C-alpha positions as CSV (number, residue, x, y, z in Angstrom):
1,M,0.0,0.0,0.0
2,T,2.2,2.7,-1.3
3,G,1.3,6.3,-0.4
4,S,-1.1,5.4,2.5
5,R,0.1,6.5,5.9
6,I,-1.5,6.7,9.3
7,N,-1.2,10.2,10.6
8,P,0.9,10.3,13.7
9,K,-0.5,11.6,17.0
10,P,-0.2,15.4,17.0
11,K,2.6,16.7,19.1
12,Q,1.7,18.6,22.3
13,T,3.0,22.1,22.8
14,N,5.1,23.0,25.8
15,A,2.0,24.8,27.4
16,E,-0.1,21.7,26.9
17,K,2.5,19.4,28.5
18,K,2.7,21.6,31.6
19,V,-1.1,21.3,32.4
20,K,-1.7,18.2,34.3
21,R,-5.1,16.6,33.7
22,R,-6.9,15.6,36.8
23,V,-10.2,13.7,37.5
24,L,-13.0,14.8,39.7
25,L,-14.4,11.6,41.3
26,L,-17.9,11.3,42.9
27,Y,-18.3,8.6,45.5
28,N,-21.5,6.7,46.5
29,D,-23.2,7.5,49.8
30,D,-26.4,6.6,51.5
31,V,-27.4,10.1,52.2
32,N,-28.1,12.0,49.0
33,S,-31.0,11.3,46.6
34,F,-30.5,10.6,42.9
35,D,-32.4,13.8,42.1
36,F,-30.1,15.9,44.3
37,V,-27.0,14.4,42.8
38,I,-28.3,14.9,39.2
39,K,-29.3,18.5,39.9
40,S,-25.9,19.2,41.5
41,L,-23.9,17.7,38.5
42,V,-26.0,19.8,36.1
43,E,-25.6,23.0,38.0
44,I,-21.9,22.6,39.1
45,C,-20.3,20.4,36.5
46,N,-22.3,21.7,33.5
47,H,-23.6,18.2,32.7
48,N,-26.7,17.7,30.7
49,N,-29.5,15.7,32.3
50,E,-28.6,12.5,30.6
51,Q,-24.9,12.7,31.5
52,A,-25.8,13.6,35.1
53,E,-28.2,10.6,35.4
54,Q,-25.6,8.2,33.9
55,C,-22.9,9.5,36.4
56,A,-25.4,9.1,39.3
57,Y,-26.2,5.5,38.3
58,I,-22.5,4.5,37.7
59,T,-21.7,6.0,41.1
60,H,-24.6,4.1,42.7
61,Y,-23.7,0.7,41.2
62,K,-19.9,0.9,41.0
63,G,-19.2,3.0,44.1
64,K,-17.6,6.0,42.2
65,C,-17.5,7.7,38.9
66,D,-15.3,10.2,37.0
67,V,-17.6,13.2,36.6
68,K,-15.2,15.7,35.2
69,T,-11.6,15.9,33.9
70,G,-9.4,18.9,33.5
71,P,-6.8,21.1,35.2
72,M,-6.8,21.5,39.0
73,E,-7.8,25.2,38.7
74,I,-11.1,24.2,37.0
75,L,-11.9,21.1,39.2
76,K,-11.0,22.6,42.6
77,P,-14.0,25.1,42.7
78,M,-16.3,22.3,41.5
79,K,-15.1,19.9,44.2
80,N,-15.5,22.6,46.9
81,I,-19.1,23.4,45.9
82,L,-20.1,19.7,45.6
83,S,-18.5,19.0,49.0
84,D,-20.3,22.0,50.5
85,R,-23.5,20.3,49.2
86,G,-22.7,17.2,51.1
87,L,-21.4,15.1,48.2
88,S,-18.3,12.9,48.6
89,V,-15.8,14.0,45.9
90,T,-12.1,13.9,45.4
91,I,-9.6,15.0,42.8
92,E,-7.0,12.6,41.6
């Protein structure tokens, strides 16, 4: 197959390499309702309803779910607000 090449992965710039991607994890609890968790994910993490519902169910059945990825400066305020609402969240 002459002339056909797979494009290599684009190279990251120095600025992109310096930003460390983190994960905001939501943990299951026996306190908060599905509706409250869904509403919180929509309001704080900018999820749509379907995405928030899926995260709530994954959290319920698997014990935790990655609800958002990004740099620390984006995730930290979300974590703080979700924690203030009584949800169990961490950033890894």
